[in-house]
Backbone as a printed PyTorch tensor [residue, N CA C, xyz], in Angstrom:
tensor([[[ 83.0340,  41.7170, 119.1830],
         [ 82.3820,  42.9550, 119.3570],
         [ 82.8670,  43.6680, 118.1490]],

        [[ 81.4450,  44.6670, 118.0700],
         [ 81.2490,  45.3250, 117.6760],
         [ 82.1120,  46.6410, 117.4410]],

        [[ 82.8630,  47.0870, 116.1920],
         [ 83.6750,  48.0220, 116.2770],
         [ 83.3090,  49.2970, 116.3780]],

        [[ 83.7260,  50.5790, 117.7370],
         [ 83.7290,  51.8140, 118.0690],
         [ 83.6210,  52.6630, 117.5000]],

        [[ 83.0120,  53.3030, 117.0760],
         [ 83.3040,  54.5010, 116.2350],
         [ 82.5430,  56.0820, 116.8500]],

        [[ 83.0880,  56.5170, 116.9580],
         [ 83.1910,  58.0750, 117.6900],
         [ 82.5900,  58.9720, 116.8810]],

        [[ 81.2130,  59.0420, 116.5180],
         [ 80.4720,  58.7040, 115.3350],
         [ 80.1860,  60.4690, 115.7190]],

        [[ 80.1950,  61.3980, 117.1540],
         [ 80.0200,  62.1710, 117.4290],
         [ 80.8200,  63.4020, 116.6370]],

        [[ 82.3600,  63.1960, 117.4400],
         [ 83.2930,  63.8120, 117.3750],
         [ 83.4280,  63.7500, 115.7890]],

        [[ 83.6160,  62.9090, 115.3030],
         [ 83.5790,  63.0550, 113.2220],
         [ 82.3860,  63.8710, 112.9690]],

        [[ 81.5880,  63.7650, 113.3130],
         [ 80.1870,  64.8500, 113.0120],
         [ 80.3970,  66.2520, 112.9860]],

        [[ 81.1170,  66.1770, 114.4250],
         [ 81.2350,  67.7440, 114.5940],
         [ 82.4170,  68.3150, 113.8670]],

        [[ 83.3680,  67.4800, 113.5920],
         [ 84.7590,  67.5920, 113.3150],
         [ 84.0350,  68.1580, 111.3600]],

        [[ 83.4740,  67.5750, 111.4980],
         [ 83.1580,  67.6540, 109.6340],
         [ 82.5810,  69.0550, 109.7430]],

        [[ 81.3240,  69.4220, 110.3730],
         [ 80.3340,  70.2290, 110.7540],
         [ 81.0510,  71.7820, 111.1450]],

        [[ 82.0860,  71.7240, 111.6680],
         [ 82.9940,  72.6280, 111.6790],
         [ 83.8570,  73.0620, 110.4900]],

        [[ 83.8430,  72.1180, 109.2210],
         [ 84.9110,  72.3460, 108.5480],
         [ 83.5540,  73.0910, 107.4150]],

        [[ 82.7280,  72.3490, 107.2180],
         [ 81.5250,  73.0670, 106.3330],
         [ 80.7740,  74.2920, 107.1580]],

        [[ 80.6520,  74.9100, 108.5160],
         [ 80.8390,  76.4150, 108.7760],
         [ 81.7910,  76.7930, 108.5220]],

        [[ 82.8160,  76.7190, 108.2460],
         [ 83.5310,  77.8040, 107.8530],
         [ 84.0490,  77.8190, 106.3480]],

        [[ 83.2120,  77.1740, 105.3360],
         [ 83.2710,  77.1520, 104.6100],
         [ 81.5110,  77.9350, 103.8430]],

        [[ 81.1340,  78.3850, 104.8700],
         [ 80.1310,  78.8150, 104.0610],
         [ 80.2210,  79.8660, 103.3110]],

        [[ 79.5080,  80.2250, 102.6400],
         [ 79.4190,  81.1400, 101.4600],
         [ 80.7420,  80.8440, 100.1820]],

        [[ 80.6970,  79.5570, 100.4350],
         [ 81.9100,  79.2570,  99.4210],
         [ 80.3890,  78.8720,  97.7580]],

        [[ 81.5130,  78.2560,  96.6430],
         [ 80.5650,  78.5270,  95.5270],
         [ 80.6070,  77.0170,  95.3600]],

        [[ 79.0470,  76.6030,  94.5480],
         [ 79.1560,  74.8590,  94.4790],
         [ 79.4540,  74.2360,  95.3510]],

        [[ 79.9260,  73.2730,  94.7530],
         [ 80.0570,  71.7600,  96.1440],
         [ 81.1970,  72.1450,  97.4650]],

        [[ 81.7240,  73.3010,  96.7480],
         [ 82.7520,  73.6630,  97.4740],
         [ 82.4570,  73.8570,  99.1830]],

        [[ 80.9450,  74.2450,  99.0990],
         [ 79.8210,  74.5780, 100.4860],
         [ 79.2460,  73.4340, 101.5190]],

        [[ 79.3160,  72.4360, 100.3380],
         [ 78.2260,  71.5380, 101.0560],
         [ 78.5490,  69.6680, 100.6890]],

        [[ 79.8220,  69.2130, 100.3620],
         [ 80.4490,  68.3660, 100.3430],
         [ 81.6700,  68.1960, 100.7160]],

        [[ 81.6090,  67.6670, 101.8970],
         [ 82.6650,  67.3880, 102.7630],
         [ 84.4050,  67.4730, 102.1230]],

        [[ 84.2970,  66.4940, 101.4660],
         [ 85.6170,  66.4810, 100.5840],
         [ 86.1980,  67.3960, 100.0960]],

        [[ 85.4160,  68.0680,  99.3220],
         [ 85.7430,  69.2060,  98.3430],
         [ 85.6200,  69.7550,  99.2090]],

        [[ 84.4600,  70.3090, 100.5070],
         [ 85.0840,  71.5100, 100.7250],
         [ 86.5420,  71.5950, 102.4270]],

        [[ 86.8150,  70.2970, 102.2450],
         [ 87.7990,  70.4340, 103.2420],
         [ 88.9000,  70.8450, 102.5760]],

        [[ 89.3030,  70.8490, 101.2050],
         [ 90.3670,  71.0160, 100.3420],
         [ 90.4580,  72.2750, 100.4050]],

        [[ 88.8150,  73.1140,  99.7510],
         [ 88.7360,  74.3330,  99.9420],
         [ 89.6240,  75.0470, 100.8600]],

        [[ 88.9770,  74.5250, 101.9220],
         [ 89.5770,  75.2240, 103.2760],
         [ 90.8110,  75.7690, 103.8720]],

        [[ 91.7320,  74.1440, 103.2620],
         [ 92.8130,  73.8350, 103.7050],
         [ 93.7680,  75.1900, 102.3420]],

        [[ 93.3170,  75.0760, 101.2060],
         [ 93.7860,  75.9310,  99.9410],
         [ 93.2400,  77.8380, 100.9560]],

        [[ 92.3050,  77.5570, 100.8890],
         [ 91.8000,  79.2860, 101.6980],
         [ 92.3720,  80.0390, 102.4940]],

        [[ 92.9130,  78.7940, 103.8480],
         [ 93.3310,  79.1980, 104.8440],
         [ 95.0630,  79.5600, 104.4480]],

        [[ 95.8120,  78.3870, 103.6490],
         [ 96.8210,  78.5170, 103.5670],
         [ 97.0390,  80.4490, 102.8330]],

        [[ 96.4160,  80.8470, 101.3780],
         [ 96.5890,  81.8460, 101.1190],
         [ 96.0860,  82.7990, 102.1190]],

        [[ 95.1380,  82.8070, 103.2420],
         [ 95.5830,  83.7330, 104.2250],
         [ 96.3340,  84.0710, 104.5290]],

        [[ 97.0210,  83.0820, 105.2360],
         [ 98.6540,  82.5260, 105.7100],
         [ 99.7100,  83.6650, 104.8130]],

        [[ 99.3240,  82.8760, 103.9800],
         [100.4620,  83.8530, 103.1130],
         [100.4900,  85.5110, 102.8070]],

        [[ 98.9720,  85.5640, 102.2640],
         [ 98.4020,  87.0870, 102.0920],
         [ 98.6380,  87.8780, 103.8170]],

        [[ 98.5370,  87.6300, 104.6770],
         [ 98.7040,  88.4150, 106.1650],
         [100.0920,  89.1040, 105.5350]],

        [[100.8350,  88.3100, 105.2290],
         [102.4730,  88.8110, 105.5250],
         [102.5190,  89.7330, 103.6460]],

        [[101.9850,  89.5920, 102.8320],
         [101.8980,  90.1750, 101.6620],
         [101.1580,  91.0360, 101.3380]],

        [[100.2710,  91.3340, 102.5060],
         [ 99.3720,  92.7830, 102.7480],
         [100.3090,  93.5490, 102.5830]],

        [[101.5840,  93.7540, 104.2920],
         [102.4530,  94.1840, 104.3770],
         [103.2920,  94.7390, 103.1760]],

        [[103.4120,  93.8340, 102.6820],
         [104.4630,  94.1970, 101.1310],
         [103.8860,  95.2290,  99.9550]],

        [[102.4780,  94.8720, 100.1420],
         [101.7620,  95.7530,  99.3040],
         [101.5630,  96.8350,  99.3530]],

        [[101.2720,  96.8740, 100.9630],
         [101.2930,  98.7050, 101.4360],
         [102.5180,  99.7760, 101.1380]],

        [[103.5940,  98.8800, 101.8460],
         [104.6480,  99.2960, 101.3760],
         [104.8980,  99.7010, 100.2720]],

        [[104.4640,  99.2100,  99.1890],
         [104.7070,  99.5020,  97.6920],
         [103.8080, 100.7950,  97.2820]],

        [[103.0980, 100.3010,  97.7180],
         [101.9670, 101.3850,  97.4430],
         [102.0430, 102.9130,  98.2760]],

        [[102.4790, 102.8470,  98.8550],
         [103.3940, 104.4460, 100.0940],
         [104.1340, 104.8560,  99.2750]],

        [[105.2720, 104.0950,  98.8700],
         [106.2980, 104.0290,  97.9200],
         [106.0260, 105.2000,  96.9280]],

        [[105.1370, 104.4780,  96.0740],
         [104.8570, 104.8430,  94.5260],
         [103.9620, 106.6010,  94.8000]],

        [[102.8730, 106.4060,  96.1340],
         [102.6070, 107.6880,  96.4050],
         [103.7580, 108.7310,  96.9240]],

        [[104.2760, 108.2830,  97.3750],
         [105.5110, 109.4240,  98.0290],
         [106.4660, 110.0460,  96.4240]],

        [[106.7820, 108.9160,  95.9500],
         [107.1490, 109.2780,  94.6760],
         [106.8120, 110.2290,  93.6030]],

        [[105.1090, 110.5580,  93.4520],
         [104.2930, 110.2120,  93.2020],
         [104.2060, 112.0350,  93.3320]],

        [[104.1830, 112.0900,  94.7890],
         [104.2680, 113.4450,  95.2810],
         [105.3550, 114.4530,  95.0750]],

        [[106.6890, 113.4620,  95.6270],
         [107.5810, 114.2310,  95.7240],
         [107.9520, 114.8080,  94.1250]],

        [[107.5990, 113.8690,  93.1040],
         [107.8700, 114.4150,  91.1730],
         [107.8960, 115.6100,  90.8370]],

        [[106.7420, 115.3860,  91.4580],
         [105.0720, 116.9130,  91.1640],
         [106.3290, 118.5220,  91.8770]],

        [[107.1210, 118.0580,  93.0000],
         [107.9010, 119.0940,  92.9850],
         [109.2280, 118.9910,  92.8400]],

        [[109.7020, 118.4160,  91.6400],
         [110.9970, 117.8370,  91.5540],
         [111.8660, 117.5470,  91.5660]],

        [[111.4830, 116.1970,  92.8820],
         [112.2260, 115.3790,  93.0110],
         [112.0130, 113.8910,  93.1360]],

        [[113.1320, 113.1790,  92.8820],
         [112.6130, 111.7820,  92.6100],
         [112.1760, 110.8070,  93.7790]],

        [[111.9310, 109.7340,  94.6180],
         [111.7390, 108.9020,  95.5100],
         [112.7670, 109.0440,  96.0260]],

        [[113.9870, 108.3870,  95.9280],
         [114.8210, 107.9170,  96.6890],
         [115.9120, 109.4930,  96.7950]],

        [[115.9000, 110.1600,  95.8320],
         [116.8890, 111.6420,  96.1950],
         [116.2440, 112.1320,  97.6940]],

        [[114.6210, 111.9590,  97.8440],
         [113.9120, 112.6170,  98.8920],
         [114.0260, 111.7330,  99.9750]],

        [[114.1630, 110.5360,  99.5990],
         [114.3090, 110.0450, 101.0010],
         [115.5850, 109.8160, 101.8210]],

        [[116.3730, 110.3360, 101.1090],
         [118.1210, 110.2490, 101.3880],
         [117.7370, 111.3980, 102.0700]],

        [[117.6090, 112.3750, 101.2140],
         [117.9290, 113.7760, 101.9900],
         [116.8370, 113.6410, 103.1020]],

        [[115.5830, 113.3670, 103.3250],
         [115.1280, 112.8490, 104.7330],
         [116.0380, 112.3270, 105.7780]],

        [[116.4290, 111.6260, 105.2520],
         [117.7560, 110.9440, 106.0820],
         [118.6110, 111.3970, 106.5000]],

        [[118.7390, 112.3010, 106.3220],
         [119.9860, 112.8370, 106.3410],
         [119.5990, 114.5620, 107.1220]],

        [[118.5860, 114.9740, 106.7290],
         [117.9500, 116.3660, 107.9570],
         [117.1410, 115.3930, 109.1320]],

        [[117.7490, 114.1950, 109.3300],
         [117.2700, 113.6710, 110.2010],
         [115.5060, 113.5140, 110.7790]],

        [[114.8140, 113.6380, 109.6980],
         [113.1500, 113.4180, 109.8390],
         [112.4270, 112.3920, 109.7350]],

        [[112.2320, 112.2020, 110.8570],
         [111.5360, 110.0730, 111.0440],
         [110.0800, 110.2960, 110.3320]],

        [[109.6760, 110.4780, 109.5680],
         [108.7930, 110.4600, 109.2080],
         [108.3430, 109.0750, 108.6370]],

        [[107.6190, 107.9360, 108.6830],
         [107.6300, 106.6610, 108.3520],
         [106.7080, 107.0880, 106.8060]],

        [[107.0100, 105.7230, 105.8890],
         [106.5740, 105.8600, 104.9780],
         [104.6810, 105.9820, 104.6960]],

        [[104.0310, 105.4740, 105.8410],
         [102.6130, 105.4460, 105.8130],
         [102.5150, 106.4050, 106.1300]],

        [[103.2700, 107.5530, 106.9930],
         [102.5820, 108.8590, 107.1580],
         [103.2170, 110.1540, 106.0380]],

        [[104.5950, 109.3490, 105.3470],
         [104.5350, 110.3040, 104.2920],
         [103.4270, 110.7130, 103.0180]],

        [[103.1540, 108.9620, 102.9040],
         [101.9470, 108.6870, 101.9400],
         [100.9090, 109.6860, 102.0500]],

        [[100.0620, 109.4670, 103.3500],
         [ 99.1480, 110.3960, 103.7780],
         [ 98.9400, 111.8510, 103.3670]],

        [[100.0560, 112.1160, 103.5910],
         [100.3690, 113.6120, 103.4750],
         [100.4980, 113.4820, 101.7380]],

        [[101.2630, 113.3250, 101.2170],
         [101.2500, 113.3130,  99.8970],
         [ 99.8520, 113.3600,  99.0680]],

        [[ 99.0100, 112.3180,  99.5610],
         [ 97.6540, 112.1170,  98.9220],
         [ 96.9690, 113.2380,  99.6730]],

        [[ 96.7810, 113.1910, 100.9150],
         [ 95.4750, 114.2900, 101.4930],
         [ 95.7050, 115.7220, 101.7110]],

        [[ 97.2250, 115.9730, 101.8890],
         [ 97.3970, 116.9230, 102.7580],
         [ 98.7890, 117.5620, 101.5160]],

        [[ 98.4820, 117.6560, 100.7080],
         [ 99.8660, 118.3810,  99.8050],
         [100.5960, 119.6470, 100.1760]],

        [[ 99.8100, 120.6220, 100.6420],
         [100.5680, 121.2910, 100.8570],
         [101.7430, 121.2800, 101.7540]],

        [[101.3360, 120.4030, 103.3140],
         [102.2190, 119.9200, 104.2510],
         [103.0580, 119.3570, 103.8180]],

        [[102.9640, 118.3650, 102.5490],
         [103.9560, 117.9180, 101.7960],
         [104.9000, 118.4980, 101.1820]],

        [[104.5530, 119.6360, 100.8140],
         [105.4230, 120.2840,  99.9440],
         [106.1750, 121.0570, 101.0000]],

        [[105.7410, 121.3900, 102.3420],
         [106.4230, 122.4050, 102.8640],
         [107.8810, 120.9630, 103.5530]],

        [[107.3390, 119.7180, 103.6520],
         [108.3230, 118.9080, 103.6730],
         [108.9020, 119.3700, 102.8890]],

        [[109.0650, 118.8030, 101.7710],
         [109.5310, 118.8310, 100.5070],
         [110.9240, 119.8660, 100.7420]],

        [[110.2770, 121.4780, 100.8070],
         [111.2600, 122.3200, 100.3950],
         [111.7930, 122.7260, 101.9050]],

        [[111.5740, 121.8590, 103.3400],
         [112.8220, 121.8460, 104.2130],
         [113.7540, 120.5980, 103.5560]],

        [[113.7280, 119.5660, 102.6030],
         [115.2720, 118.5890, 102.6690],
         [115.3520, 119.3360, 101.6170]],

        [[114.5910, 120.6210, 100.5330],
         [115.6400, 121.1520,  99.5430],
         [116.8910, 121.4130,  99.8260]]])
């Protein structure tokens, strides 16, 4: 009896991988074995970087708050410490936006904690 192979499922699986690698460079987009490796690595990077994105944004917000606070003669750590002491509950994302786009409002907050 001949060996039974499910060519329909195999082809569908390969097509799914090649569809996901559309736009990759060179053989990574059209040779199945190369594309499969490239896709697996790409998905690993995507998983890792969804977590790293949060860290990167927090670091960016801290840099912006620090720059804004130093314009008014205060370091980031002192500014954040005084914010906590005065029970002003603004998160870093909002503070960074104020420091960048609304400097007068940010100056009012700095003056309030001084």
